[in-house]
C-alpha positions in Angstrom: 16.5 0.1 -17.2 17.3 2.9 -19.7 14.7 1.4 -22.2 12.1 1.3 -19.4 12.7 4.9 -18.5 12.5 5.9 -22.2 9.3 4.0 -22.6 7.7 5.6 -19.6 8.8 9.1 -20.8 7.3 8.4 -24.2 4.1 7.2 -22.7 3.7 10.2 -20.5 4.4 12.5 -23.5 1.7 10.8 -25.5 -0.7 11.0 -22.5 -0.2 14.7 -22.3 -0.5 15.3 -26.0 -3.7 13.2 -26.1 -5.1 15.3 -23.2 -4.3 18.5 -25.1 -6.0 17.0 -28.2 -9.2 16.5 -26.2 -9.1 20.2 -25.1 -8.5 21.3 -28.7 -11.5 19.2 -29.9 -13.8 20.8 -27.4 -12.5 24.2 -28.3 -13.1 23.6 -32.0 -16.8 23.0 -31.0 -16.9 26.4 -29.3 -16.7 25.0 -25.8 -14.3 26.1 -23.0 -12.0 23.3 -21.7 -9.2 23.2 -19.1 -7.0 20.8 -17.3 -8.3 20.5 -13.8 -7.3 19.4 -10.3 -4.4 17.1 -9.5 -2.7 17.4 -12.9 -2.5 21.2 -12.5 -1.1 20.8 -9.0 1.5 18.3 -10.1 2.7 20.5 -13.0 3.0 23.5 -10.8 5.1 21.4 -8.4 7.4 20.3 -11.3 6.1 16.8 -11.5 4.8 15.0 -14.6 1.1 14.0 -14.1 0.1 10.4 -14.2 -3.3 11.3 -15.5 -5.2 14.4 -16.7 -8.7 15.5 -15.8 -10.5 17.9 -18.0 -13.3 20.4 -17.0 -15.5 22.0 -19.6 -18.7 23.9 -20.1 -19.8 21.2 -22.6 -22.7 19.2 -21.3 -22.5 15.4 -21.0 -24.5 14.8 -24.2 -22.2 17.2 -26.1 -19.1 15.3 -24.9 -20.6 12.0 -25.9 -21.4 13.4 -29.4 -18.0 14.9 -29.9 -15.8 11.8 -29.0 -16.1 8.3 -30.6 -15.4 6.3 -27.4 -17.0 7.4 -24.2 -18.3 5.8 -21.0 -21.0 7.6 -18.9 -19.3 6.7 -15.6 -21.0 9.6 -13.7 -23.3 11.2 -16.2 -25.7 12.3 -13.3 -22.8 14.4 -12.0 -21.6 15.6 -15.4 -18.7 13.1 -15.7 -17.9 11.3 -18.9 -15.0 9.0 -19.5 -13.3 9.7 -22.9 -11.0 7.0 -24.3 -8.3 8.1 -26.7 -5.1 6.4 -27.8 -5.7 3.7 -25.1 -5.8 6.3 -22.3 -8.9 7.2 -20.2 -9.7 10.8 -19.3 -12.4 12.1 -17.0 -14.1 15.0 -18.8 -16.5 16.8 -16.5 -18.9 19.6 -16.9 -18.3 22.6 -14.7 -20.7 22.2 -11.8 -21.7 23.2 -8.3 -23.0 20.7 -5.8 -26.1 20.6 -3.7 -26.4 18.9 -0.3 -24.6 15.6 0.4 -27.1 13.4 2.3 -25.0 10.3 2.1 -21.7 12.0 3.0 -20.3 11.0 -0.4 -22.3 12.1 -3.4 -24.2 15.4 -4.0 -28.0 15.0 -4.0 -28.2 17.5 -6.9 -25.7 19.2 -9.2 -26.1 22.5 -11.1 -24.0 23.2 -14.1 -22.1 26.5 -13.7 -18.9 28.4 -14.7 -15.3 27.5 -13.9 -15.2 29.7 -10.7 -18.3 27.9 -9.3 -16.7 24.5 -10.1 -13.5 25.5 -8.2 -15.5 26.3 -5.1 -17.0 22.8 -4.8 -13.7 21.0 -4.8 -11.9 19.6 -1.7 -8.5 21.4 -1.2 -7.1 24.6 -2.6 -4.1 22.8 -4.1 -6.5 20.6 -6.0 -8.9 23.4 -7.1 -6.9 25.0 -9.9 -7.2 25.0 -13.7 -4.8 25.3 -16.6 -5.3 26.2 -20.2 -2.7 24.1 -22.1 -3.4 26.0 -25.4 -2.9 29.6 -24.1 -0.6 28.5 -21.2 -2.8 30.3 -18.6 -3.6 29.3 -15.0 -6.9 29.9 -13.2 -6.8 30.0 -9.4 -9.9 31.2 -7.6 -9.1 29.5 -4.3 -5.5 30.5 -3.4 -4.0 27.1 -4.4 -0.8 28.6 -5.7 -0.2 30.4 -2.5 -0.8 27.2 -0.5 1.6 25.3 -2.7 4.3 27.9 -1.9 3.4 27.7 1.8 3.3 23.9 1.8 -0.2 23.8 3.1 -3.2 21.5 2.7 -6.2 23.7 3.1 -9.9 22.9 2.6 -11.7 25.2 0.1 -14.2 27.4 2.0 -15.6 26.1 5.3 -13.6 23.0 6.2 -16.5 21.5 8.1 -18.8 21.8 5.1 -16.2 20.2 2.8 -15.7 17.3 5.3 -19.5 16.8 5.8 -19.9 16.6 2.1 -17.5 13.7 1.9 -16.1 12.4 5.1 -13.3 10.5 3.3 -11.7 14.0 2.7 -10.5 13.9 6.3 -8.1 11.0 5.4 -7.4 12.5 2.0 -6.1 15.6 3.8 -3.6 13.4 5.6 -2.7 11.6 2.4 -1.8 14.8 0.5 0.0 16.2 3.5 2.3 13.2 4.0 2.7 12.7 0.2 4.0 16.2 -0.3 5.5 16.6 3.2 3.0 19.5 3.8 1.3 20.7 6.9 -2.5 20.6 7.3 -3.7 24.2 7.7 -4.9 24.9 11.3 -8.6 25.4 10.6 -8.7 22.4 8.4 -7.0 20.3 11.0 -9.4 21.6 13.8 -12.4 20.6 11.7 -11.0 17.1 11.3 -10.5 16.8 15.1 -14.2 17.8 15.6 -15.6 15.5 12.9 -13.3 12.5 13.2 -16.1 10.2 14.6 -17.9 10.5 11.3 -15.1 8.7 9.4 -16.7 5.3 10.0 -19.8 6.4 8.0 -17.5 6.0 5.0 -17.3 2.5 3.5 -14.4 0.4 4.6 -13.4 -0.1 1.0 -12.8 3.6 0.5 -11.0 3.9 3.8 -8.8 1.0 2.9 -7.9 2.5 -0.5 -6.8 5.8 1.2 -4.8 3.9 3.8 -3.1 1.9 1.0 -2.0 5.2 -0.7 -0.7 6.5 2.6 1.3 3.4 3.5 2.8 3.0 0.0 3.5 6.7 -0.3 6.7 8.5 0.5 6.0 9.2 4.2 3.8 6.4 5.7 5.2 7.0 9.2 4.2 10.7 9.0 0.7 9.7 7.7 0.1 7.3 10.6 1.3 9.8 13.2 -0.9 12.6 11.6 -3.9 10.3 11.6 -3.3 9.7 15.3 -2.9 13.4 16.1 -6.2 14.1 14.3 -8.1 11.3 16.2 -8.7 9.3 13.0 -6.4 6.4 13.8 -8.2 5.2 16.8 -11.4 5.1 14.8 -10.0 3.1 12.0 -7.2 1.1 13.7 -7.7 1.1 17.5 -5.3 -1.9 17.7 -2.5 0.4 16.5 -3.2 3.3 18.9 -3.3 0.6 21.7 0.5 0.4 21.2 1.0 3.9 22.5 2.7 3.9 25.9 3.4 0.2 26.0 6.9 -0.1 27.4 9.6 -2.3 25.9 13.0 -3.6 27.3 15.5 -0.8 26.7 18.3 -3.1 25.8 16.3 -4.5 22.9 14.3 -1.3 22.1 16.2 1.9 23.1 13.9 3.8 20.7 10.9 3.7 23.0 7.4 2.3 23.3 5.8 0.0 20.8 4.0 2.8 18.9 7.3 4.7 18.5 9.0 1.6 17.3 6.3 1.0 14.7 6.6 4.5 13.3 10.3 4.1 13.2 10.0 0.8 11.4 7.7 2.4 8.8 10.4 5.1 8.2 13.0 2.5 7.7 10.8 0.9 5.1 10.9 4.2 3.2 14.7 4.1 3.2 14.6 0.6 1.7 12.2 1.8 -1.0 14.7 4.4 -2.0 17.4 1.8 -2.0 15.2 -0.4 -4.3 14.7 2.6 -6.7 18.5 2.8 -6.9 18.7 -0.8 -8.0 20.0 -2.2 -4.7 19.6 -6.0 -4.3 17.3 -8.7 -5.7 15.7 -9.2 -2.3 14.7 -5.6 -1.8 13.2 -5.3 -5.3 11.2 -8.5 -4.9 9.8 -7.5 -1.5 8.8 -4.1 -2.6 6.9 -5.3 -5.6 4.0 -6.0 -3.2 4.4 -2.8 -1.2 0.9 -2.7 0.2 1.0 -6.1 2.0 4.5 -5.5 3.3 3.6 -2.0 4.6 0.5 -3.3 6.3 2.6 -6.1 7.9 5.1 -3.5 9.1 2.3 -1.4 10.6 0.7 -4.5 12.3 3.7 -6.6 13.2 3.6 -5.8 16.9 -0.1 -5.3 17.5 0.0 -8.4 19.7 2.3 -6.7 22.2 -0.3 -4.6 24.2 -2.4 -7.7 25.0 0.6 -9.9 25.9 2.6 -7.4 27.9 3.9 -8.8 31.2 6.7 -8.1 33.6 8.5 -11.2 34.8 12.3 -11.3 34.9 12.0 -8.4 32.5 9.3 -7.0 30.2 8.0 -9.8 27.9 5.5 -10.2 25.1 5.2 -14.0 25.0 3.4 -15.3 21.9 2.7 -11.8 20.6 3.5 -12.9 17.0 0.8 -15.6 16.9 -1.7 -13.4 18.7 -0.8 -10.5 16.5 -1.4 -12.6 13.4 -5.0 -13.4 14.6 -5.6 -9.7 15.3 -4.2 -8.8 11.9 -6.5 -11.3 10.2 -9.5 -9.6 11.8 -8.3 -6.2 10.7 -7.8 -7.3 7.1 -11.4 -8.7 7.1 -12.7 -5.4 8.6 -10.9 -3.5 5.8 -12.5 -5.7 3.2 -9.1 -6.9 1.9 -8.9 -9.8 -0.6 -8.1 -13.3 0.7 -4.7 -13.1 -0.9 -3.8 -9.9 0.8 -5.1 -11.1 4.2 -3.2 -14.4 3.9 0.1 -12.7 3.1 -0.2 -10.0 5.8 -1.1 -12.5 8.5 1.7 -14.8 7.4 4.2 -12.0 7.7 3.0 -10.9 11.1 3.1 -14.4 12.4 6.6 -15.0 11.2 8.1 -11.5 11.7 10.6 -13.0 14.2 11.4 -16.1 12.2 14.8 -15.1 11.0 16.2 -14.8 14.5 19.0 -17.3 15.0 18.9 -18.1 11.2 22.6 -19.1 11.4 21.7 -22.0 13.7 18.8 -23.2 11.5 19.1 -26.4 9.4 19.8 -25.6 5.8 16.6 -27.5 4.8 14.5 -25.2 7.0 16.0 -22.1 5.4 15.6 -23.5 1.9 11.9 -24.2 2.6 11.5 -20.6 3.8 13.4 -19.2 0.7 11.0 -21.2 -1.5 7.9 -19.4 -0.1 6.9 -16.6 -2.4 6.5 -14.3 0.6 10.1 -14.7 1.8 11.5 -11.5 0.2 8.8 -9.5 2.1 9.5 -11.4 5.3 13.2 -10.7 5.0 12.5 -7.0 4.4 10.1 -6.9 7.4 12.8 -8.5 9.6 15.4 -6.0 8.3 13.4 -2.8 9.0 12.2 -4.2 12.4 15.8 -4.8 13.3 16.9 -1.4 12.1 14.2 0.2 14.2 15.5 -1.5 17.4 18.9 -3.1 18.0 20.2 -2.4 14.5 21.7 -6.0 14.4 21.4 -7.3 10.8 23.7 -10.3 11.2 20.9 -12.9 10.7 19.3 -10.8 7.9 22.6 -10.5 6.0 23.3 -14.2 6.4 19.9 -15.0 4.9 20.2 -12.4 2.1 23.6 -13.6 1.0 22.4 -17.2 1.0 19.2 -16.4 -0.8 21.0 -14.4 -3.5 23.7 -17.1 -4.0 21.4 -20.1 -4.3 20.0 -21.1 -7.6 16.2 -21.6 -8.1 16.7 -25.4 -8.5 18.6 -25.5 -5.2 15.7 -23.9 -3.4 12.9 -25.6 -5.3 14.3 -28.9 -6.6 12.2 -31.4 -8.4 11.0 -34.1 -6.0 13.1 -37.2 -6.2 10.1 -39.4 -5.5 6.3 -39.0 -5.3 3.4 -40.7 -3.6 3.1 -43.1 -6.6 6.6 -44.4 -5.7 5.5 -45.0 -2.2 2.5 -46.9 -3.5 4.8 -49.0 -5.6 6.7 -49.9 -2.4 3.4 -51.4 -1.1 2.4 -48.5 1.1 -1.3 -47.5 1.5 -2.0 -43.7 1.1 -2.4 -42.0 4.4 -0.7 -39.6 6.9 2.5 -41.5 6.7 3.0 -40.4 3.1 3.4 -36.7 4.0 5.8 -37.6 6.8 8.0 -39.7 4.6 7.9 -37.2 1.6 8.7 -34.3 3.9 11.6 -36.1 5.5 13.0 -37.0 2.1 12.6 -33.5 0.9 14.6 -32.2 3.9 17.4 -34.7 3.1 17.3 -33.6 -0.5 17.6 -29.9 0.5 20.4 -30.8 2.9 22.0 -32.6 -0.1 22.2 -35.8 1.9 20.5 -37.6 -1.0 20.6 -36.6 -4.6 19.1 -39.5 -6.6 15.8 -41.4 -6.8 17.6 -44.6 -5.8 18.9 -43.0 -2.6 15.4 -41.5 -1.9 13.7 -44.9 -2.3 16.3 -46.5 0.0 15.6 -43.7 2.6 11.9 -44.2 2.2 12.2 -47.9 3.1 14.2 -47.0 6.2 11.6 -44.5 7.2 8.8 -47.1 6.7 10.7 -49.4 9.0 11.1 -46.7 11.7 7.4 -45.8 11.5 6.4 -49.4 11.7 8.5 -50.3 14.7 
């Protein structure tokens, strides 16, 4: 762990020194050059930036001529990718933007000075510049004041900023929940008026912002904020449908399904902090795929509104299976990969699976432990339980067993294969899988441990199937 921390620190130092070197090279050629945007914000907040953007009065052709390795990623907008020491830096010419017909890109750009460049950016906290050579800040939009006030404020007219790029409405939420800031009133009101335009943004871009919110430090705050600003119902109406859906108080004293979901997301944050502290193999494994797990947490109860009924008590029969089908459609709508979709729907479908784990056959548990998604499933079950009854008895039982078992106990080499069944005179067919599954269960239960015992058991099973 110490070596990893030292490596990351060394890498970040090299990243910063390389960025400063790019600024120096531009200065040597008589151009102005400054750190810009998020890296300046992060430094003022006391954080070490993960990347550095550089703004300059050098034109794109100048940048290409000065540096050996460049990629013209956005040359029409004055943006060149400079590659130094294995790092990539966006180096952009100061510019002001024309109209945005497509709600994403400016139709025209005009190269300008640093002040003009600041005025075309999204939020005040992202609109500042820093001179790393002379240690001077340039703030033309009140970004430092808003950092102190913990505000996310659009630069200039909020409606203009959001009409230029509608995704900025979700980005406002992302920055607010990332830093635990408030969205400034006029900025929030503009979102409430323009929220219907969010679906003019591509689903891929919306998905990527949602990913950052759900894997950030305050996903529950982000989802609640999106709901308050009318964005959530546009993007995920299945989630807003959970609002007001009552639950049995003895199982869910926390409130309705939406309240429970937000609380479950907040419990996920607590578990992330535990993982950062090195707590448990299971937690660390499950959080290595934070996006799929977080989406499954958000969607695990979306089947409840459509299955709500009052019989002897409030019930949501089959909500896990119905919810999985709904989750699959959501994943497709958000243009997720097949692997992401399969994992999320698998988690939603099985989110109740660990109930009564102590009464399960050991073979069933071992098969579950062998699934690569098990750590995430256990974490989902844990946060779901913490957000309702708080009963972790089944979770703890499974966690203890999972951590104690060796890999070969969970995924033992098969004692026999289909070829062995053919050698017994069987013809390949559906009976093969039945016999091999039964023998695997016996092996996991440690009822049989050798090939000879497995072959004997196979013959018995053949006789049973044939009778």
